[in-house]
N, C-alpha and C positions, 0 to 999 in steps of 0.2 A: 941352583936347583930349579926344577921346572914344575909348574902346576898347570895341568891341562883343564880347559873348560870347553864345552861344546857350543857355547853361544856367548857372544860378547856384549852386544847392545841389548841388554836384558836386565831385569831386576832379579831373575831367578838365581843367578850365581854371583850376585853383587857383593855379598860379604867376602867371597874369595878374591874378587877383583879389587875391592877396596882395601883388603888386607895388604895387597901388593902396592897399590898406588898411594895409599895413605901412610905407608911405611911401617905397618904393624908387624910384618914378618921381619923387617930389618931391625926393629926394636928387640926382637927375640934372638937376634944374631944370625938370621937366615937370609941369604941372598936368593930370593925367589923371583922368577920371571913367569909371565903368563904365556901359555901356548894355546891358541885357538885350534881345536881339533874336532871337526864335525864329520859325521854324527857321533853321538856319545859312545857307541860301542868301539869306535876307532880310538877314542881317548883312553878307554880302559885297556885296549890292546896295546897302546903305547906304554901304559903303566906296567902291564905284564912283561913287555919286552925290554923294560929298563930304559925307555926313551924319555920318560918323565918320572917324577918322584911322587906326585900327588894328582888326584883327579877331583875336581869340584863339579859333580854332575848328579844325575838321578841315581839314588842308591841301588835300586833293583837292577840297574843296567850293569853293575859290576859282574853280574852272572854271565854277561856276554863273553867275557874273557877269563873269568875265574869260576868254572863250573862248580856247583855245590858250595860256593864260597871258599874254595880251597886256594890259599895263597894271598888273600886280600882281607883287609879289615876296614870298617868304617871308624874313623877317628872321632868325628863329631858331626852334628847337623849344622847346615847353614841356616835352615829354617824348617819349621814343622809342616808336615802334610804335603799332599800332592798339589802342585803349584801351577798347573796348566789350566787354561781357560778354553771352553768351547765357545767359539764366536761364529755366528751365521750371518749371511748377507742381510742387510737391513730390509731388503725387499720382501723377505719372508715374514717380517713382522713377528718374529718368534717371541714368545713369552718366557720370562726368566724361569728356569727350571724345567721347561717342557722339552725334554730330549727327543721326543717323537718327531721334532722338526727335521731330524737328520734322515728320515726315511726317504729313500729315492735320491739322496744327495751325494755329492762328492766332497769329502772332507780331507784337507791337507794336514799331515802330521809327520813328524820326523821318525826315522827308525828308532825302535825301542821306546820312544815317547808315545808312539801310537798304542802301545800295550795298555797304558793307563786308560785311554779312551775306550778301547775295546772292552776292558774289564768293566768300566762304568756303564757302557751300553748294555752289556750282558746282565749286569746287576739290575738294570732298569727294565729288563724283559724285552730288549730289542735284539733281533737276530740279523746279522749283517747280510746273510744270503737271502733269507726270507723277505727282509725289508729293503733289499736292493740298495745297500749302502756301500760306497767305495771309499776306502781309507787308503791314501797313498801319499808319498812325498810331494811337497809343494813344488810345482814347476819352477826351475831355476834356483832351488835352494841347496843343491848339492855341490855347488862350486866352492872352492877354498875361500875362506874369509867372508862368506855371505852370512849375514844375520838371519836366522830362521824366522823369528817372529815378525820382523819388519818386512821381510820378503813375503811372508804369508799374507800380511795386510795388503800389500800391493797386488798380489795374485787375486785376492778377494775383490779388490777394487776393479781389477781388469776382468772379472768374472771367469777366471781360469779355474776357480774352485767355488763351491757353494758355501763353504765354511772352513774353519781351521781349528786345530787344537794346538795351542802354543802358549808362549809366555805372556806375562802381563804387559810388556812393552808392545808386543804385537797387537794385543787386545786394545790397548789404549789408543794406539795409532789408528786402528780401524774404526773405533768408536768416534774419535775426534774428527776423522775425515767424513763421517756420516755414512760409511759403507758397511759397518758391522754392528751387531747387537750381541752383547754377552748373554749367553744362555746358561752356562754352568761355570761357577767358580766354587770348586769343592771346598776350599779353605774357609769360605764364608757361608757354608751351610747348604749349598746346592748339591743335588744328586744323592744317591744312597749313602747313608752314614758311614758304612764300612770303607767307602772309597777313599776317605781322608788318608788312611795309612797305607795305601798301595805303595807309596814311595815317598821320598823326601829329597831335598837338595842336601847333599852331604859332602864331606871331605874324606877321601879314601886313600889308603896307601897299601903297600905290600907287607906281608908278614916278614919278608926279608929285611926291609928297612927298619921295622919295629925291633926286630931281633938285634940287628947290627948297631942301630943308632936310635935307641928309644928317646934320648934327649931331644933329637930333632923332631920326632913325632910329637912329643909333648909341647915343644915350642910352637909347632904349627897349630895345635889346638888352642894354645894361649893367644896366638895371633888372631884367630877367628873370633874367639870370645871378646877380645879387646876391640875388634872391629865392630861387632854387634853392639857393644856398650857405647862406642863412640857415635854410631849412627843413631842409637836410641837417644843419646844426649843431645844430638844436633843432626837431624836428618838432612839438613841443607848441605852438609859436607859431601853428600852424594853428587851435587852439581859440580863440585870441584873435580871429582873423578870423571864424571860424564863429559866435561869440557875437554879433558885430555884424550878421551878414547872414542866418544860418540860423535855422530853428525850433530850439527847445532840444534835441530828440532828435538831430537831424542835426548840430547844433553839437558835441555830445559825441562823435560818431563820426568827425569829419573828421580829427583828428590821427592816428588809427590807420590810416585809409586813406592818408594822406600818407606815413606811415612805410613802408607796403607799396610805395608808388610810388617811393620814393627811388632804388632801383636803375635806374629808367627815366628819371630826371631827367638832363637834358643838353641844352644849347642847340644843339649841332652838328647840321647837316643834311648827311648824307653823299651822295656821288655814287650809291652803291648804293641808298640809300633813295629818292632821286628817280627813278632808273631804274626801280625796281620799282613805285613809285607811278604813274608815267606809263604803264607797261605795263598796270597794273590799270585806269587811266582809259581807255586804248584798248579794253581788253577789254569794259568796260561801256558804251562808246559815248559818253563825255563828252569825249574827246580824239581828234583825228584825226592830228595831226602827231607829230613826234619832236623836241620842243624840247630844246635843250641845257641842261645843268645851270645855266648862268648865265642862262638865260631864265626859270628858275623861282626861283632862290635869289639873294638880294642878297649875292654873294660878297665884296663890298668890306668887309663887316662880319664876315667869318669869323674874323678874328684876335680878335674880342671874345668868341667862344664859349668859349675856354679858361677853365676854372675853376681 
């Protein structure tokens, strides 16, 4: 079986990556391999077309391939809350939480990921046209196998962009190189409160797989929960995974990033989070209807979320 993720050298989808590399899928009787498919809408298209069996990506992005949530379900969360960081070049000396620094600037963001930033800016009273803000893909980030966050940090260092909206690894690399300043980290209280539930890192599969093979879907949920438990018990196990898959510098950073993320770990997907995510999706025009919680989440596996 195949699990698609849109970014590899990252803490964002690390529970999915670690579930494969640390053998937790295998313990559940599943032979699962990772497929890097960027950007995230292409990963969900591969799920729709039967090329992969699961997607570990941003939950709202499922709507790119499954309009109105038809044909797809979220099995569980990899972590709670919107998990991208707004990082600006250090030369701007931006203050934490001051999103007005983006005015007149160019910000790098991946397709569908950029929606979270646009929603956050709108909720902060910032208008892209009025305030002359350009949000576009990071130069050089569309190539196969390229890590978005690390590529964004390099583009920031080279002054190809003024800032970026990307994962914690990209943010950490930029800060450690002295070229970036974290302005917004939604999961740690920055930005408008409602932005937290715009999306989350989730595991999704098709209604078809759930109907035909519910035992496999349940096994996937158990594998993710076991991985979260293992990383909470010993976050340094992340280094073992990083050394297999990441460049040396990023491999040595990942355990610390996972340690910071542990308070956000949890497989549960609440009614409140789905309600807020769907409202966000309607606000940005990717959802028209008002699907029920059970139309979005595979509730039959909810008892497996408890850790």
